[in-house]
C-alpha positions as CSV (number, residue, x, y, z in Angstrom):
1,M,34.5,2.5,62.6
2,Q,30.8,1.1,62.8
3,Y,30.7,-2.3,64.8
4,I,34.3,-2.1,65.5
5,R,34.9,-1.2,69.2
6,K,38.6,-0.6,70.9
7,K,39.1,-1.8,74.8
8,I,42.0,-0.4,76.5
9,I,43.3,-3.3,78.9
10,K,46.7,-2.1,80.5
11,G,47.6,0.5,78.3
12,Q,47.1,-1.3,75.3
13,G,44.3,-1.3,72.7
14,Y,42.2,-4.5,71.5
15,Y,40.3,-4.2,68.6
16,H,36.8,-6.1,68.6
17,F,33.6,-6.7,66.1
18,Q,30.2,-6.5,67.8
19,F,27.0,-6.5,67.6
20,M,24.1,-6.1,69.8
21,L,21.5,-8.8,69.0
22,R,18.3,-9.9,70.6
23,V,17.7,-13.5,71.2
24,G,14.8,-15.0,72.6
25,K,14.4,-13.3,76.0
26,R,17.3,-11.9,76.1
27,V,20.3,-9.6,74.8
28,A,23.3,-10.9,73.3
29,L,25.9,-9.2,72.3
30,F,28.2,-11.2,69.3
31,D,31.6,-10.3,70.0
32,K,34.5,-11.1,67.7
33,Y,38.6,-9.9,69.1
34,L,40.3,-8.5,66.1
35,G,43.4,-7.9,67.2
36,K,45.7,-5.0,68.6
37,E,45.2,-3.4,65.0
38,I,41.8,-3.4,62.8
39,P,42.8,-6.3,60.1
40,K,43.3,-5.4,56.4
41,D,41.0,-8.1,55.5
42,I,37.7,-6.1,57.4
43,Q,35.8,-5.9,54.6
44,E,35.5,-9.6,54.0
45,K,34.9,-10.2,57.7
46,I,32.2,-8.2,58.2
47,P,29.7,-10.4,56.3
48,V,31.0,-13.2,57.4
49,Y,30.3,-12.2,60.9
50,F,27.2,-11.4,59.6
51,N,26.0,-14.5,58.0
52,D,26.7,-16.1,61.8
53,I,25.2,-13.6,63.6
54,G,21.8,-14.6,60.7
55,L,22.0,-17.9,61.9
56,I,22.5,-17.3,65.8
57,Y,19.0,-15.3,64.8
58,N,17.6,-18.2,63.1
59,A,17.9,-20.4,65.9
60,N,15.9,-18.2,68.4
61,L,13.6,-17.5,66.1
62,H,10.1,-18.9,67.6
63,A,9.0,-22.4,66.7
64,N,5.6,-21.3,64.9
65,V,7.5,-19.0,63.3
66,K,9.6,-22.2,61.5
67,K,6.7,-24.2,60.9
68,Y,5.5,-21.7,58.7
69,F,8.1,-21.6,56.2
70,L,8.9,-25.4,56.6
71,P,9.6,-27.9,54.7
72,K,11.8,-25.0,53.7
73,K,13.6,-23.4,55.9
74,T,13.6,-19.3,57.9
75,V,17.4,-19.8,57.5
76,D,17.5,-18.8,54.2
77,I,15.8,-15.9,55.0
78,E,17.7,-14.9,57.7
79,K,21.0,-15.2,56.1
80,S,19.7,-12.9,53.1
81,H,18.6,-10.4,56.1
82,F,21.7,-10.5,58.0
83,W,23.8,-10.0,54.5
84,Y,21.5,-7.1,53.6
85,K,22.1,-5.7,56.6
86,S,26.3,-6.2,56.2
87,M,25.8,-4.2,53.4
88,H,24.8,-1.0,55.6
89,H,28.4,-0.5,57.0
90,E,29.9,2.1,56.0
91,L,33.0,0.0,54.0
92,F,30.0,-1.0,51.7
93,E,28.3,2.3,50.6
94,K,29.0,1.9,46.6
95,E,28.2,-1.9,47.1
96,L,24.5,-0.8,48.7
97,K,23.8,1.9,46.1
98,Q,24.6,-0.2,43.7
99,F,22.4,-3.2,44.7
100,R,19.5,-1.2,45.0
101,D,19.9,0.3,41.6
102,L,20.4,-3.5,40.1
103,F,17.3,-4.5,41.9
104,A,15.1,-2.2,41.3
105,V,15.5,-2.8,37.5
106,L,15.6,-6.4,37.6
107,F,12.3,-6.1,40.1
108,L,10.5,-3.8,38.1
109,L,11.5,-5.6,35.0
110,N,9.9,-8.7,36.1
111,S,7.2,-7.4,38.2
112,N,5.7,-5.2,35.5
113,Q,6.1,-8.2,32.4
114,S,4.4,-10.7,34.8
115,E,1.6,-9.0,34.5
116,G,1.6,-9.2,30.3
117,S,4.3,-5.6,30.0
118,R,6.5,-5.2,26.8
119,L,9.1,-3.4,29.2
120,T,12.4,-4.4,28.5
121,K,15.8,-4.1,30.6
122,D,16.5,-1.4,27.9
123,H,13.8,1.0,28.6
124,L,14.6,0.4,32.4
125,E,18.5,1.2,32.1
126,G,17.7,4.0,30.0
127,Y,16.0,5.4,32.6
128,V,18.3,4.5,35.0
129,T,21.6,5.8,33.4
130,G,19.7,8.9,32.1
131,K,20.5,8.3,28.6
132,K,16.8,8.4,27.1
133,K,13.8,10.6,28.3
134,P,10.2,8.5,28.6
135,R,8.3,9.7,25.3
136,T,7.0,6.2,24.0
137,P,4.4,4.6,26.1
138,L,7.3,2.2,27.6
139,E,9.2,4.6,28.3
140,I,6.9,6.4,30.3
141,E,6.3,3.0,31.9
142,A,9.8,2.5,32.8
143,A,10.3,6.1,34.4
144,N,6.3,5.8,36.5
145,S,7.7,2.5,37.7
146,F,10.7,4.0,39.3
147,K,9.0,6.5,40.7
148,A,6.2,4.2,42.4
149,L,9.6,2.4,43.8
150,N,10.8,5.5,45.4
151,F,7.7,6.4,46.8
152,S,7.2,3.0,48.3
153,F,10.5,2.4,49.6
154,S,10.4,6.4,51.3
155,R,9.2,8.1,54.2
156,E,6.3,9.6,52.6
157,M,5.0,6.0,52.2
158,K,2.5,5.9,55.3
159,W,0.2,2.3,55.7
160,N,-3.6,3.5,54.6
161,M,-5.0,3.8,51.8
162,K,-4.3,7.3,50.9
163,S,-0.2,5.6,50.2
164,V,-1.5,2.4,48.2
165,K,-3.7,4.8,46.0
166,R,-0.4,6.6,45.3
167,V,1.6,4.0,44.3
168,H,-1.2,2.8,42.2
169,E,-1.5,6.6,41.0
170,L,2.2,6.9,40.1
171,L,2.5,3.6,37.7
172,F,-0.3,4.9,35.6
173,D,0.3,8.1,35.4
174,G,-0.5,9.5,32.3
175,L,-1.3,5.5,30.9
176,D,-4.7,4.9,32.8
177,V,-7.4,7.3,33.5
178,N,-8.1,4.9,36.3
179,A,-5.0,5.6,38.0
180,G,-4.7,5.7,41.8
181,K,-8.5,5.3,41.7
182,F,-10.5,2.6,43.2
183,K,-12.0,-0.2,40.9
184,L,-15.8,0.4,39.4
185,E,-16.2,-3.3,38.4
186,N,-16.0,-6.3,39.7
187,N,-13.2,-8.6,38.8
188,V,-12.1,-12.2,38.5
189,V,-8.4,-13.7,38.6
190,S,-7.6,-17.4,37.9
191,N,-11.1,-17.9,38.4
192,Q,-11.7,-16.7,41.6
193,E,-13.4,-14.2,42.6
194,T,-12.3,-10.9,44.0
195,T,-13.8,-8.2,46.6
196,L,-17.0,-6.7,44.9
197,W,-16.2,-3.2,43.9
198,E,-18.6,-1.7,46.4
199,N,-16.9,-3.4,49.2
200,V,-13.4,-2.2,48.3
201,R,-13.0,0.8,50.9
202,P,-14.3,-1.2,54.3
203,E,-12.0,-4.4,53.7
204,L,-9.0,-2.6,52.8
205,S,-9.7,-0.5,55.7
206,A,-10.1,-3.5,57.4
207,L,-6.6,-5.3,56.2
208,M,-4.7,-2.0,56.7
209,K,-6.1,-2.0,60.4
210,W,-5.4,-5.2,60.7
211,F,-1.8,-4.9,59.7
212,N,-0.8,-2.0,61.5
213,E,-2.5,-3.9,64.7
214,N,0.3,-6.6,63.6
215,R,3.4,-5.8,62.4
216,R,5.4,-4.7,65.1
217,K,4.0,-8.2,66.7
218,M,4.5,-10.9,64.0
219,Y,7.8,-11.8,62.1
220,A,8.8,-9.5,59.4
221,P,8.3,-11.7,56.3
222,Q,5.2,-13.8,58.0
223,I,3.3,-10.8,57.9
224,A,4.1,-9.6,54.5
225,L,3.0,-12.4,52.8
226,E,0.1,-12.5,54.8
227,F,-0.6,-9.1,54.0
228,H,0.3,-9.5,50.8
229,Y,-2.5,-12.2,49.4
230,R,-5.3,-10.8,51.8
231,F,-4.6,-7.5,48.9
232,E,-4.6,-9.7,46.2
233,K,-7.7,-11.3,47.2
234,I,-9.2,-7.9,47.1
235,H,-8.0,-7.0,43.8
236,P,-8.8,-2.8,44.8
237,F,-8.3,-1.5,41.3
238,A,-8.7,-2.7,37.8
239,D,-5.5,-3.2,37.0
240,G,-2.0,-3.0,38.4
241,N,-2.8,-4.5,41.6
242,G,-0.3,-7.8,41.3
243,R,2.4,-4.8,40.7
244,V,1.0,-2.5,43.8
245,G,1.1,-5.5,46.1
246,R,4.5,-6.5,45.5
247,L,5.9,-2.8,45.8
248,L,3.9,-3.1,49.2
249,L,5.4,-6.1,50.3
250,N,9.2,-4.6,49.6
251,A,8.4,-1.8,51.6
252,F,7.4,-3.6,54.4
253,L,10.6,-6.0,54.4
254,L,12.7,-3.1,54.1
255,Q,11.0,-0.9,56.9
256,S,12.1,-3.8,58.9
257,G,15.0,-4.2,57.8
258,Y,15.1,-7.3,55.4
259,M,16.2,-7.8,51.8
260,P,14.0,-6.8,49.1
261,V,12.9,-10.0,46.9
262,I,12.3,-9.9,43.4
263,F,9.4,-12.1,42.2
264,F,10.8,-14.2,38.6
265,T,8.7,-13.7,35.4
266,G,9.8,-17.6,35.2
267,N,8.2,-18.3,38.1
268,H,4.7,-16.2,37.7
269,K,2.4,-19.7,37.2
270,S,4.2,-20.8,41.0
271,Y,3.4,-17.2,42.7
272,C,-0.3,-17.3,41.2
273,N,-1.0,-20.9,42.2
274,A,0.7,-19.8,45.5
275,I,-1.8,-16.4,45.9
276,G,-4.6,-18.6,45.1
277,Q,-3.6,-21.1,47.3
278,A,-3.4,-18.9,50.1
279,R,-6.7,-17.5,49.6
280,D,-8.1,-20.8,50.6
281,G,-6.2,-20.8,54.1
282,R,-3.2,-23.2,52.5
283,K,-0.4,-20.5,52.5
284,K,2.5,-23.3,52.3
285,K,3.0,-22.9,48.8
286,L,2.9,-19.0,49.2
287,A,6.2,-19.4,52.5
288,H,7.6,-21.9,50.0
289,Y,7.8,-19.5,47.4
290,F,8.8,-16.6,49.1
291,V,12.1,-18.6,50.6
292,E,13.3,-19.5,46.3
293,Q,12.9,-16.4,45.2
294,T,14.8,-14.9,48.4
295,K,17.9,-17.4,47.0
296,K,17.4,-16.5,43.7
297,T,17.2,-12.8,44.1
298,R,20.6,-12.9,45.5
299,K,22.0,-14.9,42.7
300,A,20.7,-12.7,40.1
301,I,22.1,-9.4,41.0
302,D,25.7,-10.9,41.6
303,K,24.7,-12.1,38.0
304,Y,23.5,-8.7,37.0
305,R,26.2,-7.2,38.6
306,E,29.2,-9.0,36.8
307,E,27.6,-8.1,33.6
308,G,28.9,-4.1,34.8
309,V,26.0,-2.0,32.9
310,L,25.1,-0.5,35.7
311,R,28.6,0.3,36.8
312,G,28.2,4.1,36.8
313,G,25.5,4.5,39.2
314,S,22.4,6.3,39.6
315,K,20.6,9.3,40.7
316,K,17.3,9.0,39.8
317,I,16.5,6.1,42.4
318,G,16.1,7.2,46.0
319,Q,17.6,6.8,48.9
320,W,15.1,4.0,50.5
321,E,14.8,6.3,53.6
322,I,12.0,3.4,54.8
323,E,14.7,1.2,55.6
324,R,15.4,0.3,59.3
325,G,18.7,-0.7,60.9
326,R,16.9,-2.2,63.8
327,V,16.4,-6.3,64.4
328,R,12.8,-7.0,66.3
329,K,12.9,-10.2,68.5
330,Y,10.5,-12.7,67.1
């Protein structure tokens, strides 16, 4: 069983839960003695152990990382980080699949509605359960949203302009003639100018270059937010920039082993204000917003799970191959 080790001492077997964790400049072994037999309640113990691991990891984050998120705490991010990592244990295969289904519906519902879409939970659930074939524009939008999410969270997703355009193309396929094409006119967002249309390619290229040079050096949630507000500042498409940007942000969180985050419609005004302030160099509000949405995501999915709507699961949501299990040092 994953993370369970059996030690033989004087002919007697003893079981331990063990997890290798890089803490500061050293690799630490998190070890919990389980007994001479694997406990019957091991499924309840594993999330508790990962919560403890998250606290250890958080305690050893660099001071500059913690400062970036103050006065909110990185501990909330790390508790969700390692809770989500615990879900990848073989004992939680069904729970992980359900989380992906529920997250996809809630994330896409909020992300699309935040941009003025009339997409409903019924449209999304209908696609997930296979009860409806997409015929109306809103049903096609639901199907497109899942396709864009599955691509973003797959190994096909590369951190280059081609993949960014592909995400947009999948979102708007059959709905907009400009699907997958950069804007040809200038646009203004919340009374703030965005990148001139003729400068989109060089500026987005520079952003991708910066991101690829730093994504293995910086704390994953921090660089995800840095990339996100810079992407929104460029605003490369005529429409759909927020939806594309939020998919990209979550794609990187998953790639780095972190729990994906829902950006709730009810908090969209705060989100827009936070993006606007980050563009002006004031990043605290965006960092605070991210921590709050992280906590809210877990609560919302727990509530959705209790409703039991998608208990049967879905084959239309991918395996999220972009996910990684390793934990890096920051």
